[in-house]
C-alpha positions in Angstrom: 172.1 -84.3 -100.0 175.0 -85.7 -98.1 178.5 -85.0 -99.4 180.2 -88.2 -100.3 183.0 -89.2 -97.9 182.2 -86.7 -95.1 182.0 -88.2 -91.7 181.5 -86.5 -88.3 183.7 -86.9 -85.2 183.1 -85.8 -81.7 186.3 -84.2 -80.5 185.3 -82.4 -77.3 182.7 -82.3 -74.5 181.7 -80.4 -71.4 178.8 -79.1 -69.5 177.1 -78.9 -66.1 176.2 -82.0 -64.1 174.3 -82.3 -60.8 176.4 -82.7 -57.6 179.6 -82.9 -59.7 182.5 -80.5 -59.8 183.4 -81.2 -63.4 183.2 -83.8 -66.2 185.8 -86.0 -64.5 183.8 -86.1 -61.3 180.7 -86.9 -63.3 182.5 -89.8 -65.0 183.7 -91.2 -61.7 180.4 -91.0 -60.0 178.4 -92.5 -62.8 180.6 -95.5 -63.2 180.6 -96.2 -59.4 176.8 -96.5 -59.7 176.1 -93.3 -57.7 172.8 -91.4 -57.8 173.1 -87.6 -58.3 169.5 -87.0 -57.2 168.9 -85.1 -53.9 166.2 -83.4 -51.9 166.0 -79.9 -53.3 166.0 -77.3 -50.6 164.1 -74.8 -52.7 161.3 -77.3 -53.5 161.1 -78.2 -49.8 160.2 -74.6 -49.0 157.0 -75.2 -51.0 156.4 -78.8 -49.9 152.7 -78.1 -49.0 152.0 -76.9 -52.5 153.8 -79.5 -54.6 154.0 -83.3 -54.7 157.7 -83.9 -55.4 160.7 -82.4 -53.8 163.6 -84.4 -55.3 165.8 -83.3 -58.2 169.1 -83.6 -59.9 169.5 -79.8 -59.5 172.6 -77.6 -59.7 173.1 -74.6 -57.5 174.9 -71.4 -58.3 177.5 -72.1 -55.7 178.3 -75.4 -57.2 179.0 -73.8 -60.5 181.2 -71.1 -59.0 178.6 -68.4 -59.6 177.4 -65.7 -57.3 174.0 -64.1 -58.1 173.9 -60.3 -57.8 170.3 -59.7 -56.5 168.5 -56.5 -57.3 167.1 -54.6 -54.3 163.9 -54.0 -56.3 162.7 -57.6 -56.6 162.9 -60.5 -54.3 165.5 -63.2 -55.2 165.9 -61.8 -58.7 169.4 -62.3 -60.1 170.2 -59.1 -62.0 173.5 -60.6 -63.2 176.1 -63.1 -61.9 179.7 -62.9 -60.8 181.9 -65.7 -62.0 184.1 -66.3 -59.0 186.5 -68.4 -61.1 187.0 -65.7 -63.8 186.0 -67.8 -66.7 183.4 -65.6 -68.4 183.7 -61.8 -68.8 181.1 -59.6 -67.1 179.7 -58.3 -70.3 178.6 -61.9 -71.3 177.3 -62.7 -67.8 175.0 -59.7 -68.1 173.1 -61.2 -71.0 172.8 -64.7 -69.6 170.6 -66.7 -67.3 172.2 -69.5 -65.4 171.6 -72.1 -68.1 173.2 -69.9 -70.7 176.3 -69.6 -68.4 176.4 -73.3 -68.2 176.3 -73.5 -72.0 179.2 -71.0 -72.3 181.3 -72.9 -69.8 180.5 -76.2 -71.5 181.4 -74.7 -74.9 184.7 -73.5 -73.4 185.5 -76.9 -72.1 184.4 -78.7 -75.3 186.5 -76.4 -77.6 189.5 -76.7 -75.3 189.3 -80.5 -75.3 188.9 -80.3 -79.1 192.1 -78.4 -79.4 190.6 -75.8 -81.8 192.6 -72.7 -82.4 191.1 -69.2 -82.1 191.2 -69.0 -85.9 189.2 -72.2 -86.2 186.7 -71.2 -83.5 186.1 -67.8 -85.1 185.8 -69.3 -88.6 182.8 -69.0 -90.9 183.0 -72.8 -91.0 182.3 -73.2 -87.2 178.6 -73.2 -86.2 176.7 -73.2 -82.9 173.6 -75.3 -82.5 172.4 -75.3 -78.9 168.9 -75.1 -77.4 166.9 -75.6 -74.3 163.5 -77.0 -73.4 161.8 -73.6 -72.8 162.2 -69.9 -72.2 164.0 -68.3 -69.3 161.3 -69.0 -66.8 163.1 -67.7 -63.8 163.8 -64.4 -65.4 160.3 -64.0 -66.9 158.4 -64.9 -63.7 159.8 -62.0 -61.8 159.5 -59.5 -64.7 155.8 -60.3 -65.2 155.0 -60.5 -61.5 156.3 -57.0 -60.8 154.7 -55.5 -63.9 151.3 -57.2 -63.8 150.7 -57.9 -60.1 152.5 -55.1 -58.4 152.1 -52.4 -61.1 155.8 -51.6 -61.3 157.4 -50.0 -64.4 158.7 -52.3 -67.1 162.3 -51.2 -66.4 162.3 -52.8 -63.0 163.4 -56.1 -64.6 166.4 -54.4 -66.1 167.5 -54.0 -69.7 168.2 -57.7 -70.3 164.9 -59.5 -69.8 164.6 -60.3 -73.5 168.1 -61.6 -74.2 168.2 -63.5 -70.9 164.9 -65.3 -71.6 164.6 -65.8 -75.4 164.5 -69.3 -76.7 167.8 -68.7 -78.6 169.7 -67.4 -75.6 172.2 -70.3 -75.1 173.4 -70.3 -78.7 173.5 -66.5 -78.8 175.6 -66.3 -75.7 178.0 -69.0 -76.9 178.5 -67.3 -80.3 179.0 -63.9 -78.8 181.5 -65.3 -76.2 183.5 -67.3 -78.7 183.0 -65.0 -81.8 181.9 -67.8 -84.1 180.9 -66.7 -87.6 179.1 -69.8 -88.9 175.5 -71.0 -88.4 174.1 -70.0 -85.1 170.6 -71.4 -84.2 168.5 -73.3 -81.7 166.1 -76.1 -82.1 163.6 -76.7 -79.4 161.9 -80.1 -79.5 160.8 -80.8 -75.9 162.8 -83.6 -74.3 164.4 -84.5 -77.6 166.0 -81.0 -77.7 169.6 -82.0 -76.6 170.0 -84.8 -79.1 168.1 -82.9 -81.8 170.5 -80.0 -81.8 173.5 -82.3 -82.0 171.7 -84.2 -84.8 171.2 -81.0 -86.7 174.8 -80.0 -86.2 175.8 -83.4 -87.5 173.8 -82.9 -90.7 175.3 -79.4 -91.2 178.8 -81.0 -91.3 177.7 -84.2 -93.1 176.0 -82.0 -95.8 179.1 -79.8 -96.2 177.6 -76.7 -94.8 180.0 -76.4 -91.8 183.3 -78.1 -90.9 182.9 -77.7 -87.1 180.0 -77.2 -84.7 179.4 -76.6 -81.0 176.2 -78.3 -80.2 174.0 -79.5 -77.4 171.2 -78.9 -75.0 170.6 -77.1 -71.7 168.0 -76.9 -68.9 168.9 -74.4 -66.3 167.8 -74.9 -62.7 164.4 -73.2 -62.3 161.6 -74.0 -59.8 159.2 -72.6 -62.3 159.9 -75.4 -64.7 159.7 -78.0 -61.9 156.3 -76.7 -60.8 154.8 -77.1 -64.3 155.6 -80.8 -64.4 154.5 -81.3 -60.8 151.2 -79.8 -61.7 150.8 -82.5 -64.4 151.3 -85.1 -61.6 154.0 -86.9 -63.6 156.9 -86.5 -61.2 158.2 -89.3 -59.0 157.1 -89.3 -55.3 157.2 -91.5 -52.3 160.8 -92.7 -52.6 164.1 -91.6 -51.1 166.0 -89.4 -53.5 168.4 -92.1 -54.7 165.5 -94.5 -55.3 163.2 -92.0 -57.0 164.3 -92.5 -60.6 163.5 -96.1 -61.5 163.1 -96.8 -65.2 161.3 -100.0 -66.1 160.6 -100.9 -62.5 157.0 -102.0 -61.7 156.9 -99.3 -58.9 157.8 -96.4 -61.1 155.4 -93.5 -60.8 156.9 -90.6 -62.7 160.2 -89.0 -63.6 162.6 -86.9 -61.5 162.8 -83.3 -62.9 166.4 -82.4 -63.2 168.7 -79.8 -64.7 172.0 -79.8 -66.5 173.9 -79.0 -69.7 175.8 -81.1 -72.3 177.9 -79.5 -75.0 179.9 -81.3 -77.6 182.4 -80.2 -80.3 181.8 -81.8 -83.7 184.3 -81.8 -86.6 184.5 -83.2 -90.0 186.3 -86.6 -89.5 189.2 -86.2 -92.0 190.0 -82.7 -90.7 190.0 -84.0 -87.2 192.3 -87.0 -88.1 194.6 -84.8 -90.1 195.4 -82.5 -87.2 195.7 -85.4 -84.7 192.6 -84.7 -82.7 191.5 -87.1 -79.9 188.4 -88.5 -81.4 185.9 -89.4 -78.7 183.4 -91.0 -81.0 182.2 -91.1 -84.6 178.5 -90.3 -85.4 177.4 -93.0 -87.8 173.9 -91.7 -88.3 171.1 -89.6 -87.0 167.4 -89.9 -87.6 164.3 -88.2 -86.3 160.6 -88.3 -86.9 157.1 -87.7 -85.4 154.6 -90.2 -84.2 151.9 -88.7 -86.4 149.0 -90.1 -84.3 147.6 -86.8 -83.0 148.4 -87.5 -79.4 150.5 -84.9 -77.5 151.7 -87.2 -74.7 151.1 -90.9 -75.3 154.1 -92.7 -76.8 153.7 -94.4 -80.1 155.1 -97.9 -80.7 154.6 -97.4 -84.5 156.4 -94.1 -84.4 159.3 -95.7 -82.6 159.3 -98.6 -85.1 159.7 -96.1 -87.9 162.5 -94.3 -85.9 164.5 -97.5 -85.8 163.9 -98.3 -89.5 165.1 -94.8 -90.3 168.2 -95.2 -88.1 169.1 -98.7 -89.3 167.4 -99.1 -92.7 169.5 -102.2 -93.5 170.1 -103.3 -89.9 173.8 -103.3 -90.7 175.1 -101.1 -87.8 173.9 -102.9 -84.8 174.6 -101.3 -81.4 176.2 -103.1 -78.4 174.4 -100.8 -76.0 171.2 -98.8 -76.3 171.1 -95.6 -74.3 167.5 -95.5 -73.4 165.3 -92.5 -72.9 163.9 -94.3 -69.8 162.1 -91.6 -67.9 160.3 -93.8 -65.3 156.9 -93.0 -66.7 154.5 -96.0 -66.6 153.6 -96.4 -70.3 156.6 -94.6 -71.9 159.1 -97.0 -70.4 157.3 -100.2 -71.5 156.6 -98.9 -75.1 160.3 -97.9 -75.4 161.7 -101.2 -74.1 159.4 -103.3 -76.4 160.2 -101.1 -79.4 164.0 -101.8 -78.8 163.3 -105.5 -78.6 161.2 -105.4 -81.7 164.1 -103.7 -83.6 167.1 -105.6 -82.2 165.8 -108.9 -80.9 166.3 -110.5 -77.5 170.1 -110.9 -77.4 173.4 -109.3 -78.2 173.1 -105.9 -76.6 172.2 -104.2 -73.3 170.1 -101.2 -72.3 171.5 -98.4 -70.2 169.2 -95.8 -68.5 171.3 -92.8 -67.3 168.2 -91.0 -66.0 168.2 -93.6 -63.2 171.3 -91.8 -61.9 170.6 -88.1 -62.5 166.9 -87.8 -63.5 165.4 -86.2 -66.5 167.2 -83.0 -67.7 164.5 -82.1 -70.2 166.1 -79.9 -72.8 169.5 -81.0 -71.7 168.7 -84.7 -71.5 169.7 -85.8 -74.9 173.0 -84.1 -75.0 174.1 -85.0 -71.5 173.1 -88.6 -72.2 175.1 -88.6 -75.4 178.0 -87.6 -73.2 177.3 -90.6 -71.1 177.4 -92.8 -74.2 180.8 -91.3 -75.1 182.0 -92.1 -71.6 180.7 -95.7 -72.0 182.8 -96.0 -75.2 185.8 -94.5 -73.4 185.5 -96.7 -70.3 184.3 -99.8 -72.1 181.6 -100.2 -69.4 177.8 -100.2 -69.6 176.1 -97.8 -67.2 173.3 -99.3 -65.2 169.5 -98.9 -64.9 169.5 -98.2 -61.1 166.3 -99.2 -59.2 165.0 -101.5 -61.9 164.3 -104.0 -59.2 161.3 -105.8 -60.7 160.2 -105.8 -64.3 156.5 -106.5 -65.0 156.0 -110.3 -65.1 152.6 -109.8 -66.8 151.8 -108.4 -70.2 151.2 -104.7 -70.5 147.6 -103.6 -71.0 148.3 -102.5 -74.6 149.9 -105.8 -75.4 146.5 -107.5 -74.9 144.7 -105.4 -77.5 143.8 -106.8 -80.9 145.9 -104.2 -82.8 149.2 -104.9 -80.9 151.8 -106.2 -83.3 154.9 -106.0 -81.1 156.7 -108.4 -78.9 154.4 -110.8 -77.1 156.4 -111.3 -73.9 156.2 -109.3 -70.7 159.0 -106.9 -69.8 160.4 -109.4 -67.2 161.4 -111.7 -70.1 164.1 -109.1 -71.0 165.6 -108.7 -67.5 168.9 -109.9 -68.9 169.1 -106.8 -71.2 168.6 -104.3 -68.3 171.6 -104.3 -65.9 171.3 -102.9 -62.4 175.0 -102.3 -62.0 177.9 -101.0 -64.1 179.8 -103.8 -65.8 182.7 -104.1 -68.3 182.0 -105.1 -71.9 183.4 -104.5 -75.3 181.5 -101.6 -76.7 182.0 -100.5 -80.3 178.7 -98.8 -81.0 175.8 -97.2 -79.0 172.4 -96.1 -80.1 171.0 -93.1 -78.2 167.2 -92.5 -78.0 165.2 -89.5 -76.9 161.6 -88.6 -77.2 159.4 -85.6 -76.4 155.9 -84.2 -76.0 154.2 -83.8 -79.4 155.4 -87.2 -80.5 158.9 -86.1 -81.5 161.5 -88.9 -81.7 165.3 -88.7 -82.1 167.9 -91.5 -82.5 171.7 -91.4 -83.0 174.3 -94.1 -83.6 177.8 -93.2 -82.2 180.8 -95.5 -82.4 184.4 -95.9 -81.4 187.1 -94.7 -83.8 188.7 -98.0 -84.7 
């Protein structure tokens, strides 16, 4: 049960962003309509074995990290050196690259929040951070040398478990910052990032914590990239900056990318009382499952129920909808039509940040919430790059007898899908994220006015 009167504020944010030096750089590049997607040199080395070679990837060098490679295994990072001295060696030893990003993002978010050491180390400060999968880069080498080459288990070092466990990002943050509250991870495919923040929001809303460090991560790993390439659902045939094209008729798959988004949440009255800079207020969070038994195909009915749960009385209408917008053929059309079904044909715009940096998987929802906070801050709507042509014909599923959604083609909603950044009064944004297994997440975040 929610505790009456408790609201939740976002008071800090940080993370790791493709081709960007920091959050300020990320902000500037996004709002100048730049694409952060590049040809990935590592993927190019295997271009005869995979279909796609573009990604919003982040290299160790770009994060100020130097891998310490073991002499016993090819390209295996036994640990890392933080060339900028931000994280002690003892914590680098237990972390894969994504966990290091999570720790750096947590440092930035708590610094921006202005929390004292006492507040960070309090029993009332929790950590809820997760990623889309296990530490694939670490596990691949460990298993290869054990099973294929017959080496002893110790060749992978003493930290294979803690560097690859599903809970590794939250664990590393908690150990680094010495938090004493809740510490856990929720993994829900591509809804992971928003799901962890939503759970942290509920912990505060329900009075179980006063503060939380929350978000999602997907560390750069070719192993992850290969899995999606094998499903033949990655974008191909375009230049890097044109590869991610949500809602466009030529879309043929998503761009597999990597990143981290970490936010600092605090009970609203506590944040106000200490004069915190409130980046946004979380109005509500709702999540559900499609329940139709299909692992991959999006459910219009599931998304309808998501909207009803988020806005039961339709009182808190968003000015912008931050779309999931992956560039998959059916996913995009079902999502766009579900938004129109919930909100109508006027009075809001759709923003698709994946058009600029690709799909960050476990990090997608949290990084994209950060883009929503930046839209509130800048009072500008981020674009849907490359949405050159929306389908002028009805989708195939719209022609079936059981379809009960909007009866116009996607092209009828061109005015809702901007191709360039533009200024607009923005008081509230709805953030949407979906994942394999029919998991759906939605959050409303507004300006503190």
